N, C-alpha and C positions, 0 to 999 in steps of 0.2 A: 620635602618631609610629608606633605599632604598626599603625594602620589603614593607613598609607601603605606600609608595608613588607609587609602582607598583601594589598593591593590586587591586585599582579600574581597572586598565588597563587590568589585568587578568580576573577579573569578567566579564568585557565587552566582551572580547574575546571569553570567554567561553560560555556566553549567545548567543552571535551571532553564533557561531559554532553549537549549539544545535538547534537553528531556522533553520539553513541551512540545517539540516538533515532532516526535514519534507517535504514531497512530497506530495500534494493533488490533487486528480483527479476527474472529474466530469463525470458520464454516466448516460444514461437512457435506455440503451439496454442490455439484457443479453441473450446469447445463452447457450443451455445446450446440452449434449449429452443423448441420450436414451438408453434403455437396451442393444441394439446392437452396442453401441459405435459410432452411426451416430450423427452428428450436426443436432439438431431439428431447428425449426423456430426461428427467433430473436424474443424476448418477448419485448416490449416496456413497461417500468415501469416510476414511478415518478422519477424525477432527484435525484441521489444519489452521495455520495462521497466516495472515498476510500482514506484513509490517511495511508501513510507510514512513520514510524520513524525507527530509527535503532534497536529498541526493541519491537515496536508493529506494528500491520496491523488492521485497522478498516475498515469494509465494510459491505454492505448488498447484498446478493445475494437471495437464498432462504430463509435466515434467516439472523439476525444479527451475523457477525463474528467479535470477539475481539481476535485476535491472539497475542501470544508471540513468538517472533522471536527466534529460537534456533540457526540457523545458516544461513549465507548468502554467496551465491557463485557468483561473478561476471563472466558472460560469454562474449565471443566475441561479438561485434556489439551491445553494450549497453544492454546486457541482464542481469536479476539478478534472482537467484533461492533463495527463501526463505524457509526453513524448519521450520515450526511453529507447535505450539500447541495451541488448543483451550482451553476454560474455563475448560472442562471436561478431559483435558491432551489427546485429540484425535490428532493424527499427520495430518496436513494440509500442502500442498505444493502449494506455490503461486509462479508463473513464470511471471516477469514484463518485457516486451520487448519494449525498446527504448521509455519508457513513453508514449506508444501509445495504447498498450493492455496488458491484463493481462489473465493468466489462473489461475483457482483455482481448486485443487484437493483435495476433502474432501470424504474419503472411496470410495464409488462408484459414488458420484456425481462429474460431471466435468462440469466447466462454463467457457466461455469466455465472457470477458468484453472488449469491444473496448471504449477507453476514448475519450471524446469530445474535450477536450482541459486541458492541465496542467496548475496549478496555484500554485504560491508560497504562503507560509504562509502569507507573508505580503500583498500580493495582495488580498488574501482571507479574511483577517481580515479587509481591506479596503472596501470590498464589502457588509460586514455583517452589 
């Protein structure tokens, strides 16, 4: 009897915890490295979103990236390293620093993205 009474509470807590795991960032500038690994000029693009969950990362750089998170390592000073695979199982590394900027490493491509501001999923849903 108690299990049936507590089931709605458990479902509510589970759904809230899964929503809390989503981070959404907006950006409109990307910087990339050239063939001698020097950072190039900042390229202004149409506003984009980077979405981070515990299992996926979705963003747009030189192409759309739909990444599956393989492992996540927390760093000091609010940094996180995500080791990922793309749709073709190519290894991709994403480093997120203090919810301010991210680096994306895909084969020989290197991107730096500075976020404009952070938004929670509930705030994002309200604005759409």
